[in-house]
C-alpha positions in Angstrom: -22.3 2.6 9.9 -19.7 -0.2 9.8 -19.5 -2.6 12.8 -16.1 -3.3 14.4 -15.4 -6.0 16.9 -12.1 -7.4 18.3 -12.3 -11.0 19.3 -10.2 -13.9 20.6 -10.1 -16.8 18.1 -9.0 -19.2 20.8 -12.2 -18.8 22.9 -15.3 -21.0 22.3 -18.2 -19.5 20.3 -21.6 -19.0 21.7 -24.8 -19.5 19.6 -26.9 -16.6 18.6 -30.1 -15.9 16.6 -29.4 -13.7 13.6 -31.2 -10.4 13.0 -33.2 -9.8 9.9 -30.2 -8.1 8.3 -27.8 -10.8 9.3 -25.0 -8.7 10.8 -25.5 -10.0 14.3 -25.4 -13.5 13.0 -21.9 -12.9 11.6 -20.8 -11.3 14.8 -22.2 -14.0 17.0 -20.6 -16.8 15.0 -17.2 -15.3 15.7 -17.6 -13.5 19.1 -16.2 -14.9 22.3 -17.9 -14.9 25.7 -17.2 -11.8 27.8 -15.2 -13.6 30.4 -12.8 -15.2 27.9 -9.2 -14.3 28.1 -7.5 -12.9 25.0 -5.8 -15.6 23.0 -2.7 -15.4 20.8 -4.8 -14.8 17.7 -7.1 -11.9 17.3 -9.6 -11.0 14.6 -11.2 -7.7 13.7 -14.6 -7.9 12.1 -16.1 -5.1 10.1 -19.3 -5.4 8.1 -22.3 -3.8 6.6 -25.4 -6.0 6.9 -24.7 -8.6 4.2 -28.3 -9.5 3.7 -28.9 -6.0 2.4 -26.5 -6.6 -0.4 -27.7 -9.9 -1.7 -25.5 -12.2 0.4 -26.8 -15.1 2.3 -25.7 -14.3 5.9 -25.4 -17.9 7.0 -23.2 -18.8 4.0 -21.0 -15.7 4.4 -20.5 -16.5 8.1 -19.5 -20.1 7.1 -17.0 -18.6 4.6 -15.5 -16.5 7.3 -15.3 -19.5 9.6 -13.6 -21.5 6.8 -11.1 -18.7 6.4 -10.3 -18.9 10.0 -9.4 -22.5 9.5 -6.8 -21.4 7.0 -5.0 -19.1 9.5 -2.1 -19.3 9.6 -0.9 -18.7 6.9 -4.0 -16.6 6.0 -3.9 -13.2 7.6 -6.9 -11.3 6.1 -10.0 -11.8 4.2 -12.1 -8.9 2.8 -15.3 -9.2 0.8 -17.2 -6.4 -1.0 -20.2 -6.0 -3.2 -19.2 -3.1 -5.5 -18.0 -0.4 -3.1 -19.6 -1.8 0.1 -17.5 -4.0 2.3 -19.7 -6.8 3.8 -16.9 -8.7 5.5 -13.5 -7.9 6.8 -11.5 -10.2 9.1 -7.9 -10.3 10.2 -6.0 -13.2 11.8 -2.9 -13.8 13.9 -2.8 -10.3 15.3 -2.9 -8.5 12.0 -4.9 -5.3 11.7 -6.2 -3.0 8.9 -3.3 -0.6 9.1 -0.6 -3.2 8.4 0.9 -3.3 5.0 1.1 -6.7 3.3 3.7 -7.7 0.7 1.7 -8.4 -2.5 4.6 -10.3 -4.0 3.7 -10.9 -7.6 0.2 -9.5 -7.3 2.3 -6.3 -7.8 2.4 -7.3 -11.5 -1.3 -6.4 -11.9 -0.4 -3.0 -10.5 2.2 -2.7 -13.3 -0.6 -3.5 -15.7 -2.7 -0.6 -14.4 0.3 1.8 -14.6 0.8 0.8 -18.2 -2.8 1.6 -19.0 -2.4 5.0 -17.4 0.9 5.6 -19.3 -0.9 4.8 -22.6 -3.7 7.2 -21.7 -1.2 9.9 -20.8 0.6 9.3 -24.1 3.7 8.5 -22.1 3.9 5.3 -24.1 3.0 5.2 -27.8 1.1 1.9 -27.7 1.4 -1.7 -26.7 3.1 -2.6 -30.0 5.9 -0.1 -29.1 9.3 -2.0 -29.3 11.5 -1.8 -26.2 14.8 -1.4 -28.1 14.8 2.5 -28.0 14.6 2.4 -24.2 17.8 0.3 -23.9 20.0 1.4 -26.8 23.3 0.3 -25.1 22.0 -3.0 -23.5 20.4 -4.2 -26.7 22.8 -2.6 -29.2 23.9 -6.1 -30.5 20.6 -7.9 -30.0 18.2 -7.0 -32.9 15.7 -9.7 -32.1 15.4 -8.5 -28.5 15.0 -4.9 -29.7 11.8 -6.0 -31.3 10.2 -7.2 -28.1 7.2 -5.1 -27.5 5.4 -3.6 -24.5 2.6 -6.1 -25.2 5.0 -9.0 -25.0 6.1 -7.7 -21.5 2.4 -7.5 -20.4 1.6 -11.1 -21.5 4.9 -12.6 -20.5 5.7 -13.6 -24.1 9.1 -12.0 -24.5 10.9 -15.3 -25.3 13.6 -14.4 -22.7 14.7 -17.1 -20.3 12.9 -16.7 -17.0 14.4 -15.0 -14.0 11.9 -16.7 -11.7 11.8 -20.0 -10.0 15.2 -21.7 -10.1 16.8 -18.6 -11.6 15.4 -16.1 -9.2 18.3 -16.1 -6.6 21.0 -15.5 -9.2 19.0 -12.8 -10.8 18.3 -10.7 -7.6 22.0 -11.3 -6.7 23.1 -9.5 -9.8 24.2 -5.9 -9.6 21.8 -4.7 -12.4 18.4 -6.5 -12.6 17.4 -4.9 -15.8 20.6 -5.7 -17.6 20.6 -9.3 -16.3 17.0 -9.9 -17.4 17.7 -8.4 -20.9 20.9 -10.5 -21.3 19.1 -13.7 -20.7 19.0 -15.9 -23.8 16.0 -16.1 -26.1 14.5 -19.5 -25.5 11.5 -18.9 -27.6 10.4 -16.3 -30.2 8.9 -13.1 -28.9 5.1 -13.6 -29.0 5.5 -17.4 -28.4 4.6 -19.3 -25.3 4.2 -17.6 -21.9 7.4 -17.6 -19.9 6.6 -16.4 -16.4 9.4 -14.1 -15.3 9.5 -11.3 -12.7 12.4 -9.9 -14.7 10.0 -9.3 -17.5 7.9 -6.9 -15.3 11.0 -5.3 -13.9 11.9 -4.4 -17.5 8.4 -3.0 -17.9 8.8 -1.0 -14.6 12.1 0.5 -15.9 10.3 1.5 -19.2 7.5 3.2 -17.2 10.1 5.1 -15.1 12.1 6.2 -18.2 9.0 7.2 -20.2 7.5 9.2 -17.3 10.7 10.8 -16.2 9.9 9.8 -12.6 10.7 6.9 -10.3 8.2 4.1 -10.6 7.0 4.6 -7.1 6.4 8.3 -7.6 4.5 7.6 -10.8 2.4 4.9 -9.2 1.6 7.0 -6.1 0.7 10.1 -8.1 -1.3 8.6 -11.0 -2.8 5.5 -9.5 -2.9 5.4 -5.7 -3.4 9.1 -4.8 -6.8 9.1 -6.7 -7.7 6.0 -4.7 -6.8 7.5 -1.4 -4.1 4.8 -0.9 -0.5 5.0 0.2 2.2 2.6 -0.9 3.6 1.3 2.4 6.9 0.1 1.0 8.5 -1.1 -2.2 11.8 -2.9 -2.6 14.5 -1.3 -4.8 17.2 -3.0 -6.9 20.9 -2.4 -6.3 20.7 0.3 -9.0 17.9 2.1 -7.1 15.0 1.0 -9.4 11.8 0.0 -7.7 11.0 -3.6 -8.1 8.6 -3.8 -11.0 6.2 -6.6 -10.4 7.2 -7.7 -6.9 7.6 -6.8 -3.3 5.2 -3.8 -3.1 3.3 -3.5 0.2 -0.3 -2.2 0.5 -2.9 -2.7 3.2 -5.6 -5.3 2.5 -8.1 -2.4 2.2 -6.0 -0.8 -0.5 -5.9 -4.1 -2.3 -9.7 -4.3 -2.1 -10.0 -0.8 -3.5 -7.6 -1.6 -6.4 -9.9 -4.5 -7.3 -13.0 -2.2 -7.0 -11.3 0.2 -9.4 -11.2 -2.6 -12.0 -14.7 -3.8 -11.2 -16.0 -0.3 -11.9 -14.4 0.1 -15.3 -11.4 2.1 -14.0 -13.5 4.7 -12.2 -13.3 5.7 -8.6 -15.6 8.3 -7.0 -16.5 9.7 -10.4 -12.9 10.0 -11.6 -11.7 7.9 -14.5 -8.4 6.7 -13.1 -7.8 3.9 -15.7 -8.9 4.0 -19.3 -12.3 2.2 -19.4 -11.2 -0.1 -22.2 -8.0 -1.1 -20.4 -9.9 -3.2 -17.9 -11.4 -5.2 -20.9 -8.0 -5.5 -22.6 -6.3 -6.6 -19.4 -8.8 -9.4 -18.8 -8.8 -10.9 -22.3 -7.0 -14.2 -22.8 -3.8 -13.8 -24.8 -2.0 -16.9 -23.6 -2.6 -19.9 -21.4 -0.5 -19.9 -18.3 2.0 -22.8 -18.1 1.6 -22.5 -14.3 -1.6 -24.0 -12.9 -3.3 -23.8 -16.4 -5.0 -20.4 -15.8 -5.6 -18.0 -18.6 -3.5 -14.9 -18.8 -4.2 -11.4 -19.9 -2.2 -8.2 -19.3 -0.6 -9.3 -16.1 -3.9 -10.6 -14.7 -4.9 -14.3 -14.4 -8.4 -15.4 -15.3 -10.2 -18.6 -14.6 -13.7 -20.0 -14.0 -14.3 -20.6 -10.2 -17.6 -21.5 -8.6 -19.3 -21.3 -12.0 -18.2 -17.6 -12.4 -15.5 -16.0 -14.5 -12.9 -14.5 -12.2 -10.0 -12.2 -12.9 -7.3 -12.1 -10.2 -4.0 -10.7 -9.2 -1.9 -13.4 -7.6 1.2 -13.2 -5.4 3.4 -15.9 -4.0 2.3 -17.4 -0.7 -1.4 -16.5 -1.0 -1.8 -12.8 -1.8 -4.9 -12.3 -4.0 -7.3 -9.7 -5.4 -10.3 -11.4 -7.0 -12.8 -9.7 -9.2 -16.1 -11.4 -10.1 -17.8 -9.0 -12.6 -21.2 -10.7 -12.9 -21.7 -10.7 -9.1 -20.2 -7.2 -8.6 -17.9 -9.0 -6.1 -14.3 -8.1 -5.0 -12.4 -10.3 -2.6 -8.9 -9.6 -1.2 -6.8 -11.8 1.0 -3.3 -11.8 2.3 -1.1 -14.6 3.8 2.0 -14.7 6.0 5.2 -15.4 4.2 6.9 -16.8 7.3 4.2 -18.4 9.4 3.6 -21.5 7.3 2.5 -24.4 9.4 3.2 -28.0 8.3 0.4 -29.1 6.0 -0.2 -25.7 4.4 1.6 -26.6 1.1 -1.8 -26.5 -0.7 -2.6 -23.0 0.7 -3.2 -21.4 -2.7 -5.6 -24.2 -3.6 -7.4 -23.8 -0.4 -7.9 -20.1 -1.0 -9.3 -20.8 -4.5 -11.7 -23.4 -2.9 -12.7 -20.8 -0.3 -13.7 -18.5 -3.1 -15.4 -21.1 -5.3 -17.1 -23.1 -2.6 -18.0 -20.5 0.0 -17.7 -16.9 -0.9 -19.2 -17.0 -4.4 -22.2 -19.1 -3.3 -22.7 -16.6 -0.4 -22.6 -13.7 -2.9 -25.2 -15.4 -5.0 -27.5 -15.4 -2.0 -27.6 -19.1 -1.5 -29.8 -20.5 -0.2 -32.0 -18.7 -2.6 -30.8 -16.8 -5.7 -30.0 -13.3 -6.9 -33.4 -13.3 -8.5 -35.3 -13.7 -5.2 -37.5 -10.9 -3.9 -35.5 -7.9 -2.7 -32.6 -8.6 -4.9 -32.8 -7.7 -8.6 -31.3 -10.0 -11.2 -27.6 -9.4 -11.7 -26.6 -8.2 -15.2 -23.9 -10.0 -17.1 -21.4 -7.4 -18.5 -19.6 -8.3 -21.6 -15.9 -8.7 -20.9 -13.2 -9.9 -23.3 -12.3 -13.1 -21.5 
């Protein structure tokens, strides 16, 4: 059974000898003395014995301790091997039932919904042009009519970005879809990646029109209900459209489950929620991101971290779902969008280092190796990176 413990981060730690399975080590490294008064920051710890799942318990405890150093802004860290959670920790009074704003990690959810729409024949294919969905808005724009669903998925529409310096004006407009589509073409469709939340909002509008339902209803019914997950909130535009690619709220556990769905080839509890080939297609490299030099697939980033190929959903401020296929590893973390102490400007970089330098080595069983007695060698699946 999972272990749960509420603790005061402000109290001193007391040393402990780990059990053979390592779970008591993890608890003791974080636990406070019984007489300590509750501090302003609380953590909730939940874990199966990590040593039983190929983790080095000392290294995982060090990873959790390092995560605590990143709070605030960090508000949660969850680590799982396949479907088993081996570490779950919350900071600054956050708890498992609180929804977190995924920010642009919501874009990877849009990718999943597109895969489902293709499997349901709601969409004809990724090469389907967007013109027929917007006959009035694109009536006098033949080049824009030829933008495809695939261009939306890879952020290669050629349209001027609605993000960064243009974001404020865009979300202040009365019709976000119209404003995004009226942006000038600054590159040819299929050219360089132009990161733009307006691009995924257009995709969300297409999914809603094609399915005949609101984007939220479609997402809840076809993606999240099968996962046993509830969308906590999702911002709507002035015209009532749900914000495709931004400002969806899920709990950290729901984020972890989303990553586990991709790790397991689109299956959850024996049900094929996503087409199995959609995971492979989503994680292929179609373009190199102009932002941080990551590779980009279908609304998923990919990069090599800690010597492993990692696919990740990434949202502003430090919202992440990491999937490390070779290690059967899924990691989710959330961060506060308001509590941003001085000196936390490199928070995203610190999260990537936490994964590369602490979590991945712990998942590899260091010290030791995945090939050590009691832990069979890990297979290397073939993915289209």
